[in-house]
TORDRENKOL-590381 format. One record per residue: residue in three letters; z, y, x of N, C-alpha, C in turn. Coordinates in nm, 3 decimals, always signed. Atoms other than C-alpha are relative to their C-alpha. Example, Ala and Ser with C-alpha at 12.3 -4.5 7.8 and 13.67 -1.06 7.14 Angstrom:
REM residues 2
   loro      n_pz      n_py      n_px     ca_pz     ca_py     ca_px      c_pz      c_py      c_px
    ALA    +0.000    -0.119    +0.089    +0.780    -0.450    +1.230    +0.000    +0.120    +0.090
    SER    -0.006    -0.119    -0.082    +0.714    -0.106    +1.367    +0.073    +0.109    -0.077
This chain:
REM residues 259
   loro      n_pz      n_py      n_px     ca_pz     ca_py     ca_px      c_pz      c_py      c_px
    MET    +0.032    -0.037    +0.137    +2.026    -5.433    +0.042    -0.118    +0.095    +0.000
    THR    +0.115    -0.088    +0.009    +1.696    -5.273    -0.056    -0.014    +0.051    -0.142
    VAL    +0.027    -0.057    +0.131    +1.588    -5.052    -0.344    -0.148    +0.036    -0.006
    ILE    +0.139    -0.041    +0.015    +1.251    -4.951    -0.485    -0.008    +0.152    +0.015
    ASP    +0.014    -0.142    -0.025    +1.143    -4.613    -0.355    -0.097    +0.061    -0.100
    ASP    +0.081    -0.060    +0.105    +1.009    -4.388    -0.633    -0.123    +0.073    +0.053
    ARG    +0.113    -0.076    -0.052    +0.774    -4.203    -0.399    -0.129    -0.080    -0.008
    VAL    +0.122    +0.081    -0.003    +0.528    -4.489    -0.364    +0.020    -0.138    -0.059
    GLY    -0.025    +0.131    +0.058    +0.691    -4.784    -0.536    +0.018    -0.109    +0.103
    LEU    -0.023    +0.098    -0.105    +0.763    -4.953    -0.206    +0.147    -0.006    +0.035
    GLN    -0.142    +0.020    -0.031    +1.087    -5.076    -0.062    +0.049    +0.094    +0.109
    THR    -0.073    -0.071    -0.104    +1.326    -4.859    +0.129    +0.138    -0.066    +0.005
    ASP    -0.134    +0.060    -0.002    +1.671    -4.962    +0.243    +0.103    +0.106    -0.038
    SER    -0.105    -0.091    +0.048    +1.999    -4.809    +0.137    +0.083    +0.058    +0.113
    SER    -0.077    -0.055    -0.110    +2.116    -4.717    +0.486    -0.017    +0.151    +0.005
    THR    +0.001    -0.145    -0.015    +2.197    -4.354    +0.557    +0.042    +0.032    +0.142
    PHE    -0.047    -0.040    -0.132    +2.280    -4.155    +0.866    +0.143    -0.049    +0.021
    GLY    -0.141    +0.039    -0.011    +2.647    -4.225    +0.796    +0.020    -0.150    +0.020
    THR    -0.016    +0.145    -0.014    +2.609    -4.600    +0.753    -0.055    -0.049    +0.133
    ARG    +0.053    +0.039    -0.132    +2.396    -4.622    +1.066    +0.098    +0.041    +0.109
    MET    -0.101    -0.044    -0.096    +2.654    -4.421    +1.256    +0.114    -0.101    +0.006
    LYS    -0.109    +0.097    +0.004    +2.925    -4.664    +1.140    -0.042    -0.132    +0.064
    ARG    +0.050    +0.125    -0.057    +2.708    -4.963    +1.236    +0.011    +0.002    +0.153
    TYR    +0.004    -0.005    -0.146    +2.667    -4.850    +1.596    +0.136    +0.037    +0.059
    ARG    -0.135    -0.029    -0.045    +3.018    -4.708    +1.626    +0.082    -0.129    +0.002
    THR    -0.072    +0.127    +0.007    +3.157    -5.044    +1.516    -0.046    -0.095    +0.109
    ALA    +0.053    +0.088    -0.105    +2.926    -5.229    +1.753    +0.054    +0.040    +0.137
    ALA    -0.053    -0.048    -0.127    +3.056    -5.010    +2.035    +0.153    -0.013    +0.007
    LYS    -0.144    +0.020    +0.007    +3.413    -5.089    +1.923    +0.077    +0.129    +0.027
    ILE    -0.063    -0.131    -0.015    +3.508    -4.722    +1.898    +0.050    +0.046    -0.138
    SER    -0.052    -0.053    +0.126    +3.735    -4.588    +1.624    -0.045    +0.144    -0.016
    ILE    +0.035    -0.140    +0.025    +3.666    -4.254    +1.460    +0.084    +0.093    +0.089
    ALA    -0.090    -0.083    -0.081    +3.967    -4.109    +1.642    -0.042    +0.000    +0.147
    LYS    +0.043    +0.008    -0.140    +3.851    -4.236    +1.981    -0.135    +0.068    +0.020
    LEU    +0.130    -0.066    -0.007    +3.499    -4.114    +1.908    +0.020    +0.151    +0.009
    ALA    -0.027    -0.144    -0.002    +3.635    -3.766    +1.838    +0.058    +0.042    +0.135
    ASP    -0.060    -0.031    -0.131    +3.844    -3.774    +2.158    -0.106    +0.001    +0.110
    TYR    +0.106    +0.010    -0.100    +3.544    -3.882    +2.362    -0.091    +0.123    -0.005
    LEU    +0.087    -0.116    +0.016    +3.326    -3.604    +2.220    +0.070    +0.127    +0.047
    LYS    -0.076    -0.117    -0.045    +3.601    -3.351    +2.289    -0.004    +0.010    +0.151
    GLN    +0.004    +0.002    -0.147    +3.608    -3.456    +2.654    -0.139    +0.037    +0.052
    GLU    +0.137    -0.021    -0.047    +3.230    -3.445    +2.682    -0.055    +0.138    -0.036
    TYR    +0.064    -0.121    +0.051    +3.143    -3.137    +2.477    +0.095    +0.117    -0.025
    GLY    -0.095    -0.109    +0.012    +3.462    -2.931    +2.463    +0.004    +0.059    -0.140
    ASP    -0.010    -0.069    +0.128    +3.467    -2.670    +2.187    -0.119    -0.028    -0.092
    LEU    +0.119    +0.030    +0.081    +3.120    -2.779    +2.070    +0.008    -0.138    -0.065
    ALA    -0.010    +0.137    +0.049    +3.241    -3.131    +1.990    +0.026    -0.006    -0.150
    LEU    -0.027    +0.025    +0.141    +3.243    -3.267    +1.636    +0.145    -0.047    -0.016
    SER    -0.140    +0.038    +0.023    +3.594    -3.302    +1.494    +0.008    -0.136    -0.069
    GLU    -0.021    +0.128    +0.066    +3.742    -3.624    +1.360    -0.028    +0.011    -0.150
    ASN    +0.023    -0.021    +0.143    +3.727    -3.478    +1.008    -0.149    +0.004    -0.031
    VAL    +0.145    -0.009    +0.021    +3.356    -3.396    +1.040    -0.064    -0.138    +0.017
    LEU    +0.054    +0.134    -0.024    +3.280    -3.740    +1.181    +0.028    -0.092    -0.119
    THR    -0.036    +0.082    +0.116    +3.463    -3.904    +0.893    -0.088    +0.034    -0.119
    ASN    +0.083    -0.043    +0.113    +3.273    -3.698    +0.637    -0.145    -0.043    +0.016
    ILE    +0.137    +0.047    -0.025    +2.941    -3.787    +0.800    -0.011    -0.148    -0.033
    GLU    +0.006    +0.145    +0.017    +3.019    -4.156    +0.799    +0.015    -0.039    -0.147
    LEU    -0.022    +0.031    +0.142    +3.134    -4.151    +0.435    -0.108    +0.060    -0.090
    GLY    +0.108    -0.058    +0.078    +2.824    -3.959    +0.327    +0.034    +0.130    -0.068
    ARG    -0.039    -0.128    +0.060    +3.013    -3.645    +0.230    -0.074    +0.117    +0.065
    LYS    +0.075    -0.103    -0.072    +2.825    -3.444    +0.491    -0.136    -0.058    +0.036
    THR    +0.136    +0.051    -0.024    +2.449    -3.492    +0.500    -0.089    +0.099    +0.075
    ASP    +0.078    -0.099    -0.075    +2.325    -3.170    +0.663    +0.039    -0.008    +0.148
    ILE    -0.042    +0.031    -0.137    +2.356    -3.309    +1.015    -0.098    +0.062    +0.098
    SER    +0.084    -0.072    -0.095    +2.226    -3.093    +1.297    -0.048    -0.091    +0.112
    LEU    +0.049    +0.073    -0.117    +2.031    -3.207    +1.600    +0.109    -0.014    +0.104
    ASP    -0.110    +0.007    -0.096    +2.331    -3.122    +1.818    +0.096    -0.113    -0.035
    ALA    -0.093    +0.105    +0.045    +2.553    -3.350    +1.610    -0.061    -0.138    +0.021
    THR    +0.070    +0.129    -0.017    +2.294    -3.629    +1.618    +0.005    -0.044    +0.145
    ILE    +0.001    +0.033    -0.143    +2.272    -3.613    +1.997    +0.139    -0.038    +0.047
    GLN    -0.137    +0.032    -0.040    +2.650    -3.609    +2.039    +0.037    -0.143    -0.041
    ILE    -0.039    +0.132    +0.051    +2.702    -3.916    +1.822    -0.079    -0.111    +0.069
    ALA    +0.083    +0.101    -0.065    +2.409    -4.108    +1.971    +0.046    -0.026    +0.143
    HIS    -0.049    +0.013    -0.138    +2.537    -4.040    +2.322    +0.128    -0.083    +0.004
    ALA    -0.131    +0.067    +0.000    +2.884    -4.163    +2.233    -0.009    -0.148    -0.034
    VAL    +0.010    +0.140    +0.043    +2.773    -4.488    +2.068    -0.113    -0.075    +0.071
    HIS    +0.098    +0.063    -0.089    +2.501    -4.558    +2.325    -0.126    -0.050    -0.072
    VAL    +0.129    +0.032    +0.060    +2.189    -4.556    +2.108    -0.089    +0.123    +0.010
    THR    +0.091    -0.113    +0.006    +1.879    -4.339    +2.092    +0.028    +0.081    -0.126
    PRO    -0.022    -0.081    +0.121    +1.920    -4.045    +1.849    -0.089    -0.043    -0.115
    LEU    +0.092    +0.043    +0.105    +1.621    -4.185    +1.659    +0.060    -0.112    -0.084
    ALA    -0.062    +0.110    +0.074    +1.831    -4.488    +1.560    +0.094    +0.051    -0.108
    LEU    -0.084    -0.060    +0.103    +2.055    -4.252    +1.363    -0.085    +0.073    -0.104
    ILE    +0.089    -0.073    +0.090    +1.769    -4.051    +1.215    -0.068    -0.094    -0.098
    CYS    +0.058    +0.101    +0.089    +1.601    -4.363    +1.076    +0.043    -0.138    +0.046
    ASP    -0.051    +0.134    -0.029    +1.689    -4.731    +1.062    -0.104    -0.081    +0.077
    LEU    +0.097    +0.071    -0.083    +1.498    -4.884    +1.355    +0.013    -0.151    -0.012
    GLU    -0.016    +0.144    +0.018    +1.634    -5.225    +1.260    -0.071    -0.050    -0.125
    GLU    +0.079    +0.036    +0.118    +1.420    -5.219    +0.945    -0.139    +0.066    +0.011
    PRO    +0.126    -0.070    -0.029    +1.075    -5.124    +1.083    -0.103    -0.006    -0.112
    PHE    +0.101    +0.014    +0.104    +0.881    -5.240    +0.774    +0.034    +0.076    -0.127
    LEU    -0.041    -0.072    +0.120    +1.080    -5.044    +0.517    -0.022    +0.149    +0.016
    LEU    +0.022    -0.143    -0.003    +1.029    -4.681    +0.424    +0.125    +0.073    +0.049
    GLY    -0.110    -0.082    -0.044    +1.242    -4.410    +0.577    +0.081    +0.050    -0.118
    ASP    -0.085    -0.044    +0.110    +1.538    -4.301    +0.367    -0.007    +0.150    -0.022
    ASN    +0.012    -0.145    +0.014    +1.463    -3.931    +0.426    -0.138    +0.036    -0.051
    PRO    +0.131    -0.034    +0.058    +1.182    -3.798    +0.199    -0.086    +0.089    +0.089
    ILE    +0.077    -0.089    -0.086    +1.081    -3.553    +0.473    -0.108    -0.075    +0.078
    PHE    +0.097    +0.080    -0.074    +0.898    -3.840    +0.643    -0.111    -0.055    -0.090
    GLY    +0.106    +0.040    +0.090    +0.682    -3.895    +0.335    -0.003    -0.150    -0.022
    ASN    +0.017    +0.143    +0.027    +0.544    -4.248    +0.299    +0.002    -0.086    +0.126
    LYS    +0.000    +0.074    -0.126    +0.599    -4.355    +0.658    +0.110    -0.107    +0.002
    THR    -0.101    +0.102    -0.024    +0.776    -4.679    +0.742    +0.086    +0.043    +0.119
    LYS    -0.084    -0.031    -0.116    +1.054    -4.679    +1.000    -0.080    -0.013    +0.129
    TYR    +0.085    +0.014    -0.118    +0.800    -4.803    +1.252    -0.090    +0.122    +0.015
    GLY    +0.086    -0.118    -0.004    +0.570    -4.516    +1.159    +0.075    +0.123    +0.046
    ILE    -0.083    -0.113    -0.042    +0.853    -4.268    +1.206    +0.023    -0.007    +0.151
    CYS    -0.021    +0.019    -0.143    +0.921    -4.414    +1.548    -0.124    +0.044    +0.077
    ARG    +0.126    -0.040    -0.063    +0.554    -4.369    +1.640    -0.017    +0.152    -0.004
    LEU    +0.007    -0.146    +0.013    +0.574    -4.012    +1.515    +0.079    +0.067    +0.112
    PHE    -0.084    -0.060    -0.103    +0.857    -3.935    +1.754    -0.048    -0.033    +0.141
    LEU    +0.055    +0.035    -0.131    +0.675    -4.107    +2.038    -0.135    +0.066    +0.023
    SER    +0.125    -0.076    -0.013    +0.377    -3.875    +1.983    -0.122    -0.090    +0.002
    GLU    +0.112    +0.093    +0.001    +0.148    -4.170    +1.913    -0.073    +0.000    -0.134
    MET    +0.068    -0.001    +0.129    +0.048    -4.079    +1.559    -0.140    +0.058    +0.014
    ILE    +0.133    -0.057    +0.003    -0.311    -3.997    +1.476    +0.009    +0.133    -0.073
    VAL    -0.011    -0.134    +0.060    -0.328    -3.622    +1.410    -0.140    +0.057    -0.018
    PRO    +0.132    -0.060    +0.022    -0.616    -3.407    +1.281    -0.054    +0.063    +0.126
    SER    +0.061    -0.065    -0.116    -0.864    -3.272    +1.531    +0.031    +0.150    -0.005
    GLY    -0.030    -0.142    -0.005    -0.804    -2.917    +1.646    +0.111    +0.028    +0.100
    PRO    -0.100    -0.039    -0.099    -0.538    -2.730    +1.842    +0.121    -0.093    +0.007
    MET    -0.115    +0.089    -0.001    -0.254    -2.961    +1.733    -0.031    -0.128    +0.075
    ASN    +0.038    +0.122    -0.068    -0.443    -3.264    +1.855    -0.001    +0.020    +0.151
    ASN    +0.002    -0.030    -0.143    -0.498    -3.101    +2.193    +0.141    +0.014    +0.054
    ALA    -0.139    -0.018    -0.044    -0.132    -3.005    +2.213    +0.071    -0.135    +0.011
    MET    -0.064    +0.131    -0.003    -0.018    -3.357    +2.127    -0.051    -0.084    +0.116
    ASN    +0.058    +0.073    -0.113    -0.256    -3.505    +2.381    +0.058    +0.048    +0.132
    ARG    -0.059    -0.054    -0.123    -0.120    -3.272    +2.648    +0.144    -0.050    +0.016
    ILE    -0.138    +0.046    -0.007    +0.240    -3.360    +2.564    +0.007    -0.148    +0.038
    LYS    -0.001    +0.143    -0.030    +0.165    -3.733    +2.568    -0.042    -0.025    +0.144
    GLY    +0.043    +0.016    -0.139    -0.020    -3.699    +2.899    +0.111    +0.033    +0.098
    ILE    -0.111    -0.039    -0.087    +0.275    -3.520    +3.055    +0.110    -0.106    -0.001
    LEU    -0.105    +0.102    +0.010    +0.522    -3.779    +2.924    -0.043    -0.129    +0.070
    ASP    +0.050    +0.119    -0.068    +0.302    -4.064    +3.051    +0.011    +0.016    +0.151
    GLU    -0.007    -0.024    -0.144    +0.284    -3.906    +3.396    +0.144    +0.004    +0.046
    ALA    -0.143    -0.002    -0.034    +0.659    -3.843    +3.393    +0.055    -0.142    +0.006
    MET    -0.044    +0.139    -0.001    +0.711    -4.211    +3.309    -0.044    -0.068    +0.130
    ARG    +0.046    +0.057    -0.126    +0.497    -4.307    +3.610    +0.085    +0.051    +0.117
    TYR    -0.085    -0.057    -0.105    +0.706    -4.072    +3.824    +0.133    -0.075    +0.008
    TRP    -0.132    +0.063    -0.001    +1.037    -4.226    +3.718    -0.009    -0.149    +0.029
    THR    +0.021    +0.140    -0.038    +0.895    -4.578    +3.749    -0.009    -0.010    +0.152
    GLY    +0.010    -0.003    -0.146    +0.805    -4.490    +4.108    +0.136    +0.019    +0.064
    VAL    -0.135    -0.024    -0.052    +1.157    -4.358    +4.167    +0.085    -0.127    -0.009
    ASN    -0.079    +0.122    +0.018    +1.313    -4.673    +4.025    -0.047    -0.111    +0.094
    ASN    +0.053    +0.101    -0.092    +1.080    -4.898    +4.226    +0.043    +0.029    +0.143
    TYR    -0.043    -0.037    -0.134    +1.168    -4.705    +4.539    +0.143    -0.049    +0.025
    ARG    -0.140    +0.043    -0.016    +1.537    -4.776    +4.482    +0.010    -0.151    +0.016
    VAL    -0.006    +0.147    -0.003    +1.477    -5.146    +4.419    -0.051    -0.054    +0.134
    TYR    +0.061    +0.055    -0.120    +1.248    -5.209    +4.717    +0.070    +0.045    +0.128
    SER    -0.074    -0.043    -0.118    +1.445    -4.998    +4.963    +0.129    -0.080    +0.013
    GLU    -0.120    +0.082    -0.005    +1.755    -5.195    +4.868    -0.032    -0.141    +0.050
    THR    +0.040    +0.130    -0.051    +1.564    -5.518    +4.934    -0.008    +0.002    +0.152
    LEU    +0.009    -0.011    -0.145    +1.489    -5.400    +5.288    +0.139    +0.014    +0.063
    ARG    -0.136    -0.016    -0.054    +1.849    -5.294    +5.342    +0.077    -0.132    -0.005
    ARG    -0.064    +0.131    +0.009    +1.970    -5.634    +5.222    -0.051    -0.092    +0.110
    ALA    +0.057    +0.082    -0.107    +1.734    -5.799    +5.467    +0.058    +0.041    +0.134
    LEU    -0.057    -0.048    -0.126    +1.865    -5.581    +5.748    +0.146    -0.042    +0.014
    ARG    -0.141    +0.044    -0.004    +2.221    -5.679    +5.653    +0.012    -0.153    +0.001
    LYS    +0.004    +0.148    -0.003    +2.115    -6.046    +5.664    +0.056    -0.061    -0.128
    GLU    -0.052    +0.050    +0.127    +2.205    -6.088    +5.298    -0.102    -0.086    -0.073
    ILE    +0.102    +0.088    +0.057    +1.878    -6.264    +5.214    -0.067    -0.075    +0.113
    SER    +0.071    +0.081    -0.100    +1.704    -6.543    +5.398    -0.142    -0.023    -0.050
    TYR    +0.140    +0.013    +0.038    +1.328    -6.584    +5.402    -0.079    -0.039    +0.124
    ASP    +0.096    +0.023    -0.106    +1.033    -6.694    +5.609    -0.104    +0.111    -0.009
    PRO    +0.091    -0.114    +0.011    +0.832    -6.378    +5.687    -0.147    -0.037    -0.012
    ASP    +0.140    +0.044    +0.009    +0.510    -6.581    +5.701    -0.026    -0.084    -0.125
    SER    +0.016    +0.082    +0.119    +0.569    -6.761    +5.372    -0.005    +0.089    -0.123
    SER    +0.009    -0.075    +0.127    +0.472    -6.638    +5.025    +0.069    -0.076    -0.112
    GLU    -0.060    +0.085    +0.102    +0.679    -6.902    +4.845    +0.151    +0.022    -0.013
    SER    -0.144    -0.026    +0.007    +1.024    -6.751    +4.887    +0.039    +0.048    -0.138
    ASP    -0.051    -0.049    +0.128    +1.235    -6.694    +4.577    +0.034    +0.148    +0.007
    GLU    -0.032    -0.141    -0.020    +1.340    -6.359    +4.723    -0.126    +0.077    +0.037
    LEU    +0.107    -0.087    -0.045    +1.103    -6.067    +4.764    +0.031    +0.038    +0.143
    GLY    -0.025    -0.025    -0.141    +1.080    -6.055    +5.142    -0.034    +0.142    +0.042
    PRO    +0.022    -0.137    -0.046    +1.062    -5.737    +5.351    -0.146    +0.039    +0.013
    ASN    +0.142    -0.034    -0.012    +0.685    -5.763    +5.399    -0.051    +0.067    -0.127
    PHE    +0.049    -0.054    +0.125    +0.597    -5.714    +5.034    +0.087    +0.116    -0.047
    ALA    -0.088    -0.110    +0.040    +0.902    -5.496    +4.972    -0.043    +0.129    +0.067
    TYR    +0.043    -0.119    -0.072    +0.775    -5.258    +5.237    -0.129    +0.055    -0.060
    TYR    +0.125    -0.044    +0.062    +0.427    -5.245    +5.086    +0.028    +0.071    -0.133
    TYR    -0.030    -0.055    +0.130    +0.567    -5.184    +4.740    +0.078    +0.131    +0.012
    LEU    -0.077    -0.121    -0.023    +0.810    -4.925    +4.873    -0.093    +0.115    +0.036
    THR    +0.096    -0.101    -0.039    +0.524    -4.736    +5.036    -0.084    +0.046    -0.118
    GLN    +0.079    -0.034    +0.118    +0.320    -4.752    +4.718    +0.082    +0.081    -0.100
    SER    -0.087    -0.073    +0.093    +0.618    -4.631    +4.514    +0.007    +0.148    +0.039
    ILE    -0.005    -0.139    -0.045    +0.644    -4.317    +4.726    -0.135    +0.067    -0.024
    ALA    +0.132    -0.056    +0.027    +0.268    -4.268    +4.697    -0.015    +0.033    -0.149
    ASP    +0.004    -0.025    +0.145    +0.303    -4.297    +4.316    +0.076    +0.128    -0.035
    ILE    -0.081    -0.118    +0.027    +0.578    -4.035    +4.314    -0.073    +0.127    +0.044
    LYS    +0.072    -0.115    -0.051    +0.375    -3.795    +4.530    -0.119    +0.035    -0.089
    LYS    +0.116    -0.023    +0.086    +0.069    -3.840    +4.310    +0.042    +0.063    -0.133
    SER    -0.047    -0.054    +0.126    +0.266    -3.774    +3.992    +0.045    +0.145    +0.015
    VAL    -0.043    -0.138    -0.025    +0.421    -3.460    +4.141    -0.122    +0.092    +0.006
    THR    +0.122    -0.080    -0.013    +0.074    -3.332    +4.233    -0.066    +0.023    -0.135
    VAL    +0.064    -0.009    +0.131    -0.068    -3.409    +3.888    +0.079    +0.094    -0.091
    LEU    -0.083    -0.080    +0.090    +0.225    -3.251    +3.703    +0.000    +0.147    +0.040
    GLU    +0.003    -0.140    -0.043    +0.228    -2.937    +3.915    -0.136    +0.064    -0.029
    THR    +0.134    -0.052    +0.024    -0.148    -2.900    +3.876    -0.017    +0.049    -0.143
    ILE    +0.015    -0.039    +0.141    -0.113    -2.881    +3.498    +0.114    +0.091    -0.046
    GLY    -0.098    -0.102    +0.033    +0.177    -2.637    +3.513    +0.139    -0.047    -0.032
    VAL    -0.135    +0.051    +0.025    +0.484    -2.861    +3.486    +0.090    +0.037    +0.118
    THR    -0.095    -0.040    -0.104    +0.787    -2.736    +3.679    +0.068    -0.123    +0.060
    ILE    -0.070    +0.107    -0.071    +0.915    -2.981    +3.940    +0.118    +0.063    +0.072
    PRO    -0.117    -0.060    -0.065    +1.274    -2.893    +4.042    -0.001    -0.021    +0.151
    GLU    -0.006    +0.011    -0.146    +1.329    -2.827    +4.410    +0.082    -0.121    +0.043
    SER    -0.083    +0.116    -0.034    +1.594    -3.101    +4.406    -0.084    -0.128    +0.004
    GLU    +0.087    +0.118    +0.001    +1.324    -3.357    +4.317    -0.089    -0.002    +0.123
    LYS    +0.086    -0.007    -0.119    +1.101    -3.234    +4.599    +0.080    -0.037    +0.125
    GLU    -0.085    +0.035    -0.113    +1.393    -3.263    +4.841    +0.026    -0.151    +0.003
    ASN    -0.021    +0.145    +0.006    +1.460    -3.618    +4.721    -0.122    -0.075    +0.051
    LEU    +0.122    +0.063    -0.048    +1.096    -3.704    +4.790    -0.009    +0.007    +0.152
    LYS    +0.001    -0.014    -0.146    +1.121    -3.568    +5.144    +0.099    -0.098    +0.065
    LYS    -0.101    +0.093    -0.052    +1.439    -3.772    +5.201    -0.051    -0.143    -0.009
    ALA    +0.053    +0.136    +0.017    +1.266    -4.083    +5.067    -0.104    -0.031    +0.106
    GLN    +0.102    +0.021    -0.103    +0.977    -4.037    +5.308    +0.063    -0.021    +0.137
    LYS    -0.072    +0.018    -0.126    +1.216    -3.999    +5.601    +0.068    -0.137    +0.003
    SER    -0.068    +0.129    +0.009    +1.410    -4.303    +5.483    -0.099    -0.115    +0.020
    LEU    +0.102    +0.103    -0.015    +1.088    -4.504    +5.464    -0.032    -0.023    +0.147
    LYS    +0.030    +0.012    -0.144    +1.008    -4.431    +5.830    +0.116    -0.066    +0.074
    THR    -0.118    +0.059    -0.065    +1.364    -4.518    +5.932    +0.008    -0.150    -0.030
    LEU    -0.004    +0.141    +0.037    +1.356    -4.847    +5.740    -0.110    -0.078    +0.071
    HIS    +0.110    +0.065    -0.072    +1.019    -4.931    +5.895    +0.040    -0.030    +0.145
    ASP    -0.038    +0.017    -0.141    +1.150    -4.877    +6.248    +0.110    -0.104    +0.016
    LEU    -0.109    +0.096    -0.008    +1.468    -5.076    +6.181    -0.049    -0.143    -0.025
    CYS    +0.054    +0.133    +0.030    +1.272    -5.367    +6.031    -0.080    -0.055    +0.118
    VAL    +0.077    +0.044    -0.117    +1.038    -5.380    +6.331    +0.096    -0.037    +0.113
    LYS    -0.097    +0.025    -0.107    +1.332    -5.358    +6.573    +0.077    -0.129    -0.025
    SER    -0.076    +0.121    +0.035    +1.511    -5.637    +6.386    -0.089    -0.122    -0.016
    ASP    +0.096    +0.111    +0.007    +1.198    -5.854    +6.390    -0.007    -0.060    -0.140
    LEU    +0.006    +0.048    +0.137    +1.187    -5.875    +6.011    -0.143    -0.020    -0.050
    PHE    +0.139    +0.016    +0.038    +0.809    -5.850    +5.991    -0.068    -0.101    +0.090
    SER    +0.079    +0.089    -0.084    +0.567    -6.115    +6.112    -0.093    +0.084    +0.087
    ASP    +0.089    -0.075    -0.090    +0.330    -6.016    +6.395    -0.118    +0.059    -0.075
    GLU    +0.115    -0.047    +0.077    +0.041    -5.989    +6.152    +0.039    +0.119    -0.085
    GLU    -0.044    -0.109    +0.085    +0.243    -5.769    +5.921    +0.029    +0.126    +0.081
    ILE    -0.027    -0.115    -0.085    +0.356    -5.542    +6.204    -0.130    +0.074    +0.030
    GLU    +0.129    -0.061    -0.031    -0.008    -5.484    +6.295    -0.057    +0.073    -0.120
    ARG    +0.053    -0.062    +0.122    -0.108    -5.412    +5.935    +0.078    +0.127    -0.035
    ILE    -0.083    -0.115    +0.032    +0.185    -5.176    +5.884    -0.027    +0.115    +0.098
    SER    +0.030    -0.103    -0.100    +0.115    -4.991    +6.210    -0.134    +0.065    -0.028
    ASP    +0.132    -0.054    +0.034    -0.251    -4.953    +6.112    +0.009    +0.095    -0.119
    ALA    -0.014    -0.084    +0.119    -0.146    -4.814    +5.777    +0.064    +0.134    +0.035
    PHE    -0.064    -0.124    -0.042    +0.084    -4.561    +5.942    -0.096    +0.088    +0.078
    ASP    +0.097    -0.076    -0.080    -0.197    -4.458    +6.176    -0.124    +0.040    -0.080
    GLY    +0.113    -0.034    +0.085    -0.441    -4.427    +5.887    -0.124    -0.082    +0.027
    VAL    +0.116    +0.084    -0.033    -0.666    -4.705    +6.018    -0.043    -0.081    -0.121
    ASN    +0.028    +0.081    +0.118    -0.643    -4.934    +5.716    +0.097    +0.036    -0.112
    PRO    -0.091    -0.028    +0.111    -0.501    -4.869    +5.370    +0.089    -0.118    -0.029
    LEU    -0.085    +0.108    +0.047    -0.219    -5.069    +5.224    -0.070    -0.075    -0.112
    PRO    +0.063    +0.076    +0.109    -0.303    -5.339    +4.968    -0.012    +0.086    -0.126
    SER    +0.027    -0.084    +0.117    -0.449    -5.189    +4.652    +0.077    -0.042    -0.123
    GLU    -0.072    +0.048    +0.118    -0.237    -5.398    +4.413    +0.115    +0.093    -0.032
    ARG    -0.111    -0.082    +0.042    +0.005    -5.195    +4.210    +0.130    -0.080    +0.009
    PRO    -0.128    +0.073    -0.002    +0.374    -5.283    +4.252    +0.039    -0.042    -0.142
    LEU    -0.051    +0.042    +0.130    +0.542    -5.473    +3.972    +0.090    +0.108    -0.055
    THR    -0.089    -0.097    +0.061    +0.714    -5.245    +3.726    +0.139    -0.058    -0.008
    VAL    -0.138    +0.049    -0.003    +1.086    -5.280    +3.773    +0.085    +0.091    -0.086
    THR    -0.087    -0.080    +0.087    +1.342    -5.166    +3.516    +0.144    -0.034    +0.028
    ASP    -0.144    +0.023    -0.020    +1.716    -5.126    +3.537    +0.052    -0.104    -0.095
């Protein structure tokens, strides 16, 4: 159902925070009571009560805090933005006047820091934030790729995949390319850490320790693959040269892999 929005005479939908909450709660097959129980387990004394949740869903409570939004979004497995505005209606105007004349798509862009902002200090700040988030995304992509490609090598060592090490037509990603991509993934992570630290972003010591462990694991996997004769002779030579700094690894970026 849509209505005409008086602000600009364009269409907005009639969904509210409460109706969106009900939509995703129902999709998750969670009753209000179970939702309240779950939040109690997760957030303790800070959890929203069943009565508050009911009032939100029925539209009796509209002053919904960020804490409440995050709790509910976490429980029903959606992004908090899906509760703030109706992402399933990207062409319609937002139901909250605070967003002015922006469509739901425009609101989404606003939260993704992709809006065009006036020149000046705010523009510089937004550019910095976006740059940091982009670099963080590259970091976590590298971490995810590392997990995927290291598991490919471990599967090969366990004889769970069959392949011809000299063939490029296998349906499975063989250990040759997996090793290259794994090495590049670690290089991506190291580069992102350097970039982020250079601009003043705090990298937790736990992340640095994980990187050290990944580098040690890479060397161990390399030695095991060579010992198990998983690489072709040509690949062994190329990998050894790369370790010795004689020749770089292929310049192609690894495929982006998502969970």
